N, CA, C and O atoms as a GROMACS GRO file, in nm:
protein
  308
    1UNK      N    1   0.231  -0.008   2.232
    1UNK     CA    2   0.313  -0.110   2.194
    1UNK      C    3   0.448  -0.078   2.183
    1UNK      O    4   0.487   0.019   2.117
    2UNK      N    5   0.534  -0.165   2.253
    2UNK     CA    6   0.654  -0.151   2.226
    2UNK      C    7   0.733  -0.160   2.092
    2UNK      O    8   0.672  -0.202   1.994
    3UNK      N    9   0.852  -0.127   2.080
    3UNK     CA   10   0.950  -0.145   1.949
    3UNK      C   11   1.052  -0.246   1.999
    3UNK      O   12   1.104  -0.253   2.111
    4UNK      N   13   1.073  -0.338   1.872
    4UNK     CA   14   1.162  -0.463   1.910
    4UNK      C   15   1.270  -0.418   1.811
    4UNK      O   16   1.258  -0.355   1.706
    5UNK      N   17   1.351  -0.457   1.857
    5UNK     CA   18   1.509  -0.446   1.737
    5UNK      C   19   1.560  -0.592   1.740
    5UNK      O   20   1.582  -0.654   1.844
    6UNK      N   21   1.576  -0.638   1.620
    6UNK     CA   22   1.625  -0.765   1.583
    6UNK      C   23   1.759  -0.752   1.458
    6UNK      O   24   1.757  -0.676   1.361
    7UNK      N   25   1.856  -0.839   1.491
    7UNK     CA   26   1.927  -0.862   1.383
    7UNK      C   27   1.911  -0.975   1.291
    7UNK      O   28   1.904  -1.092   1.329
    8UNK      N   29   1.904  -0.933   1.155
    8UNK     CA   30   1.873  -1.064   1.063
    8UNK      C   31   2.005  -1.099   1.023
    8UNK      O   32   2.082  -1.009   0.989
    9UNK      N   33   2.045  -1.231   1.021
    9UNK     CA   34   2.153  -1.282   0.973
    9UNK      C   35   2.099  -1.374   0.849
    9UNK      O   36   2.014  -1.461   0.871
   10UNK      N   37   2.151  -1.350   0.721
   10UNK     CA   38   2.145  -1.413   0.591
   10UNK      C   39   2.278  -1.469   0.531
   10UNK      O   40   2.352  -1.418   0.447
   11UNK      N   41   2.289  -1.595   0.602
   11UNK     CA   42   2.423  -1.663   0.567
   11UNK      C   43   2.415  -1.743   0.462
   11UNK      O   44   2.496  -1.746   0.370
   12UNK      N   45   2.279  -1.833   0.478
   12UNK     CA   46   2.285  -1.934   0.359
   12UNK      C   47   2.137  -1.913   0.266
   12UNK      O   48   2.073  -2.004   0.214
   13UNK      N   49   2.105  -1.770   0.260
   13UNK     CA   50   2.002  -1.756   0.189
   13UNK      C   51   1.864  -1.757   0.264
   13UNK      O   52   1.759  -1.709   0.222
   14UNK      N   53   1.883  -1.819   0.376
   14UNK     CA   54   1.776  -1.831   0.496
   14UNK      C   55   1.797  -1.728   0.592
   14UNK      O   56   1.905  -1.719   0.650
   15UNK      N   57   1.701  -1.649   0.614
   15UNK     CA   58   1.711  -1.549   0.723
   15UNK      C   59   1.672  -1.599   0.873
   15UNK      O   60   1.560  -1.639   0.903
   16UNK      N   61   1.770  -1.593   0.954
   16UNK     CA   62   1.784  -1.632   1.087
   16UNK      C   63   1.741  -1.497   1.200
   16UNK      O   64   1.812  -1.397   1.196
   17UNK      N   65   1.666  -1.500   1.262
   17UNK     CA   66   1.613  -1.395   1.354
   17UNK      C   67   1.690  -1.396   1.479
   17UNK      O   68   1.701  -1.505   1.535
   18UNK      N   69   1.759  -1.265   1.548
   18UNK     CA   70   1.796  -1.253   1.686
   18UNK      C   71   1.765  -1.170   1.728
   18UNK      O   72   1.823  -1.065   1.698
   19UNK      N   73   1.662  -1.170   1.817
   19UNK     CA   74   1.632  -1.084   1.910
   19UNK      C   75   1.728  -1.004   1.990
   19UNK      O   76   1.817  -1.062   2.052
   20UNK      N   77   1.719  -0.886   1.992
   20UNK     CA   78   1.818  -0.792   2.054
   20UNK      C   79   1.765  -0.750   2.206
   20UNK      O   80   1.788  -0.805   2.314
   21UNK      N   81   1.673  -0.614   2.170
   21UNK     CA   82   1.626  -0.571   2.285
   21UNK      C   83   1.467  -0.520   2.258
   21UNK      O   84   1.412  -0.556   2.155
   22UNK      N   85   1.390  -0.426   2.366
   22UNK     CA   86   1.274  -0.356   2.321
   22UNK      C   87   1.293  -0.248   2.391
   22UNK      O   88   1.364  -0.229   2.490
   23UNK      N   89   1.200  -0.153   2.315
   23UNK     CA   90   1.174   0.004   2.377
   23UNK      C   91   1.049   0.024   2.380
   23UNK      O   92   0.977  -0.022   2.292
   24UNK      N   93   1.000   0.099   2.485
   24UNK     CA   94   0.880   0.154   2.502
   24UNK      C   95   0.864   0.288   2.422
   24UNK      O   96   0.747   0.322   2.401
   25UNK      N   97   0.966   0.369   2.373
   25UNK     CA   98   0.968   0.475   2.311
   25UNK      C   99   1.028   0.510   2.177
   25UNK      O  100   1.148   0.492   2.157
   26UNK      N  101   0.956   0.553   2.093
   26UNK     CA  102   1.051   0.541   1.954
   26UNK      C  103   1.184   0.639   1.928
   26UNK      O  104   1.263   0.605   1.840
   27UNK      N  105   1.203   0.727   1.985
   27UNK     CA  106   1.342   0.800   2.001
   27UNK      C  107   1.457   0.707   2.048
   27UNK      O  108   1.567   0.704   1.992
   28UNK      N  109   1.423   0.633   2.154
   28UNK     CA  110   1.531   0.553   2.224
   28UNK      C  111   1.563   0.398   2.107
   28UNK      O  112   1.672   0.344   2.086
   29UNK      N  113   1.448   0.363   2.058
   29UNK     CA  114   1.470   0.240   1.986
   29UNK      C  115   1.546   0.291   1.840
   29UNK      O  116   1.628   0.216   1.787
   30UNK      N  117   1.517   0.412   1.786
   30UNK     CA  118   1.550   0.466   1.651
   30UNK      C  119   1.719   0.482   1.697
   30UNK      O  120   1.805   0.427   1.629
   31UNK      N  121   1.751   0.556   1.807
   31UNK     CA  122   1.876   0.597   1.819
   31UNK      C  123   1.940   0.433   1.852
   31UNK      O  124   2.041   0.409   1.785
   32UNK      N  125   1.906   0.346   1.924
   32UNK     CA  126   1.985   0.215   1.923
   32UNK      C  127   2.022   0.136   1.814
   32UNK      O  128   2.135   0.091   1.794
   33UNK      N  129   1.904   0.117   1.730
   33UNK     CA  130   1.914   0.087   1.569
   33UNK      C  131   2.021   0.145   1.494
   33UNK      O  132   2.104   0.082   1.428
   34UNK      N  133   2.015   0.264   1.509
   34UNK     CA  134   2.105   0.332   1.407
   34UNK      C  135   2.253   0.319   1.459
   34UNK      O  136   2.342   0.323   1.374
   35UNK      N  137   2.298   0.298   1.636
   35UNK     CA  138   2.396   0.274   1.652
   35UNK      C  139   2.461   0.107   1.618
   35UNK      O  140   2.577   0.066   1.615
   36UNK      N  141   2.344   0.047   1.598
   36UNK     CA  142   2.407  -0.068   1.586
   36UNK      C  143   2.435  -0.119   1.449
   36UNK      O  144   2.508  -0.214   1.421
   37UNK      N  145   2.356  -0.029   1.353
   37UNK     CA  146   2.380  -0.060   1.209
   37UNK      C  147   2.515   0.028   1.192
   37UNK      O  148   2.579  -0.004   1.092
   38UNK      N  149   2.562   0.113   1.255
   38UNK     CA  150   2.678   0.160   1.226
   38UNK      C  151   2.793   0.062   1.292
   38UNK      O  152   2.902   0.048   1.235
   39UNK      N  153   2.772   0.015   1.377
   39UNK     CA  154   2.879  -0.084   1.416
   39UNK      C  155   2.910  -0.209   1.357
   39UNK      O  156   3.004  -0.283   1.385
   40UNK      N  157   2.804  -0.227   1.254
   40UNK     CA  158   2.832  -0.363   1.166
   40UNK      C  159   2.944  -0.316   1.068
   40UNK      O  160   2.963  -0.202   1.024
   41UNK      N  161   3.021  -0.445   1.043
   41UNK     CA  162   3.116  -0.420   0.930
   41UNK      C  163   3.060  -0.411   0.809
   41UNK      O  164   2.947  -0.457   0.790
   42UNK      N  165   3.136  -0.346   0.702
   42UNK     CA  166   3.091  -0.333   0.557
   42UNK      C  167   3.059  -0.466   0.512
   42UNK      O  168   2.950  -0.481   0.457
   43UNK      N  169   3.126  -0.552   0.524
   43UNK     CA  170   3.093  -0.692   0.473
   43UNK      C  171   3.010  -0.784   0.556
   43UNK      O  172   3.005  -0.906   0.549
   44UNK      N  173   2.954  -0.714   0.626
   44UNK     CA  174   2.855  -0.813   0.705
   44UNK      C  175   2.742  -0.852   0.616
   44UNK      O  176   2.683  -0.784   0.531
   45UNK      N  177   2.723  -0.980   0.656
   45UNK     CA  178   2.554  -1.055   0.610
   45UNK      C  179   2.462  -1.044   0.695
   45UNK      O  180   2.375  -1.131   0.698
   46UNK      N  181   2.458  -0.924   0.794
   46UNK     CA  182   2.330  -0.910   0.878
   46UNK      C  183   2.283  -0.782   0.854
   46UNK      O  184   2.352  -0.703   0.790
   47UNK      N  185   2.158  -0.746   0.903
   47UNK     CA  186   2.094  -0.603   0.886
   47UNK      C  187   2.032  -0.591   1.031
   47UNK      O  188   2.029  -0.685   1.110
   48UNK      N  189   1.989  -0.482   1.053
   48UNK     CA  190   1.945  -0.464   1.196
   48UNK      C  191   1.799  -0.397   1.145
   48UNK      O  192   1.784  -0.312   1.057
   49UNK      N  193   1.691  -0.464   1.231
   49UNK     CA  194   1.562  -0.394   1.183
   49UNK      C  195   1.493  -0.346   1.313
   49UNK      O  196   1.512  -0.402   1.421
   50UNK      N  197   1.412  -0.241   1.298
   50UNK     CA  198   1.328  -0.212   1.422
   50UNK      C  199   1.185  -0.229   1.366
   50UNK      O  200   1.143  -0.188   1.258
   51UNK      N  201   1.117  -0.300   1.463
   51UNK     CA  202   0.954  -0.308   1.436
   51UNK      C  203   0.891  -0.272   1.559
   51UNK      O  204   0.945  -0.275   1.669
   52UNK      N  205   0.747  -0.230   1.527
   52UNK     CA  206   0.649  -0.198   1.602
   52UNK      C  207   0.571  -0.306   1.643
   52UNK      O  208   0.531  -0.354   1.537
   53UNK      N  209   0.533  -0.363   1.724
   53UNK     CA  210   0.426  -0.488   1.748
   53UNK      C  211   0.384  -0.495   1.891
   53UNK      O  212   0.438  -0.434   1.983
   54UNK      N  213   0.272  -0.585   1.902
   54UNK     CA  214   0.218  -0.619   2.016
   54UNK      C  215   0.306  -0.684   2.133
   54UNK      O  216   0.328  -0.645   2.248
   55UNK      N  217   0.358  -0.825   2.045
   55UNK     CA  218   0.478  -0.874   2.135
   55UNK      C  219   0.587  -0.911   2.044
   55UNK      O  220   0.593  -0.896   1.922
   56UNK      N  221   0.687  -0.971   2.138
   56UNK     CA  222   0.787  -1.027   2.054
   56UNK      C  223   0.795  -1.123   1.951
   56UNK      O  224   0.871  -1.124   1.854
   57UNK      N  225   0.667  -1.242   1.999
   57UNK     CA  226   0.642  -1.316   1.870
   57UNK      C  227   0.582  -1.267   1.735
   57UNK      O  228   0.592  -1.319   1.624
   58UNK      N  229   0.508  -1.135   1.777
   58UNK     CA  230   0.445  -1.066   1.662
   58UNK      C  231   0.529  -1.010   1.576
   58UNK      O  232   0.512  -1.009   1.454
   59UNK      N  233   0.634  -0.957   1.641
   59UNK     CA  234   0.778  -0.866   1.583
   59UNK      C  235   0.824  -0.981   1.500
   59UNK      O  236   0.815  -0.954   1.380
   60UNK      N  237   0.875  -1.110   1.524
   60UNK     CA  238   0.922  -1.200   1.439
   60UNK      C  239   0.847  -1.239   1.356
   60UNK      O  240   0.894  -1.258   1.244
   61UNK      N  241   0.711  -1.265   1.377
   61UNK     CA  242   0.634  -1.299   1.269
   61UNK      C  243   0.621  -1.199   1.144
   61UNK      O  244   0.615  -1.243   1.029
   62UNK      N  245   0.618  -1.051   1.175
   62UNK     CA  246   0.638  -0.955   1.078
   62UNK      C  247   0.770  -0.937   0.995
   62UNK      O  248   0.779  -0.898   0.879
   63UNK      N  249   0.873  -0.975   1.081
   63UNK     CA  250   0.996  -0.978   1.014
   63UNK      C  251   0.994  -1.100   0.886
   63UNK      O  252   1.022  -1.089   0.766
   64UNK      N  253   0.952  -1.209   0.961
   64UNK     CA  254   1.002  -1.327   0.861
   64UNK      C  255   0.870  -1.327   0.743
   64UNK      O  256   0.873  -1.394   0.640
   65UNK      N  257   0.786  -1.259   0.773
   65UNK     CA  258   0.699  -1.240   0.669
   65UNK      C  259   0.727  -1.211   0.520
   65UNK      O  260   0.807  -1.118   0.507
   66UNK      N  261   0.683  -1.267   0.404
   66UNK     CA  262   0.743  -1.269   0.262
   66UNK      C  263   0.670  -1.175   0.207
   66UNK      O  264   0.556  -1.204   0.173
   67UNK      N  265   0.721  -1.039   0.184
   67UNK     CA  266   0.658  -0.946   0.083
   67UNK      C  267   0.693  -0.912  -0.034
   67UNK      O  268   0.810  -0.887  -0.063
   68UNK      N  269   0.581  -0.905  -0.127
   68UNK     CA  270   0.605  -0.887  -0.287
   68UNK      C  271   0.666  -0.772  -0.283
   68UNK      O  272   0.642  -0.693  -0.192
   69UNK      N  273   0.777  -0.738  -0.402
   69UNK     CA  274   0.814  -0.642  -0.434
   69UNK      C  275   0.732  -0.536  -0.478
   69UNK      O  276   0.625  -0.564  -0.533
   70UNK      N  277   0.774  -0.394  -0.459
   70UNK     CA  278   0.669  -0.284  -0.520
   70UNK      C  279   0.667  -0.279  -0.656
   70UNK      O  280   0.760  -0.320  -0.726
   71UNK      N  281   0.561  -0.228  -0.699
   71UNK     CA  282   0.538  -0.246  -0.855
   71UNK      C  283   0.583  -0.074  -0.904
   71UNK      O  284   0.522   0.031  -0.883
   72UNK      N  285   0.695  -0.095  -0.968
   72UNK     CA  286   0.745   0.048  -1.018
   72UNK      C  287   0.662   0.110  -1.115
   72UNK      O  288   0.651   0.050  -1.222
   73UNK      N  289   0.607   0.209  -1.104
   73UNK     CA  290   0.529   0.300  -1.228
   73UNK      C  291   0.628   0.365  -1.310
   73UNK      O  292   0.739   0.400  -1.268
   74UNK      N  293   0.576   0.385  -1.455
   74UNK     CA  294   0.636   0.428  -1.548
   74UNK      C  295   0.729   0.551  -1.489
   74UNK      O  296   0.849   0.548  -1.513
   75UNK      N  297   0.679   0.644  -1.421
   75UNK     CA  298   0.723   0.759  -1.378
   75UNK      C  299   0.845   0.730  -1.266
   75UNK      O  300   0.919   0.819  -1.223
   76UNK      N  301   0.852   0.614  -1.236
   76UNK     CA  302   0.951   0.593  -1.102
   76UNK      C  303   1.094   0.535  -1.184
   76UNK      O  304   1.199   0.546  -1.121
   77UNK      N  305   1.098   0.491  -1.286
   77UNK     CA  306   1.184   0.429  -1.359
   77UNK      C  307   1.304   0.526  -1.389
   77UNK      O  308   1.399   0.488  -1.458
   0.00000   0.00000   0.00000
């Protein structure tokens, strides 16, 4: 399965996904995602995410999925 890189724009509270590219190998995808994060200005309302999925559509679905915040245990506070 390939790795997909997306840029997530959060301008009005809604997340807009922008497909950037795909890689077949993890090291290349990781390197490109890190480069893109370093290029973002400090006041940017964008984030760069890498996701492992079967297809571009599946990757977008994973990124758009609403996730519950983790439950903090007493010892983690």
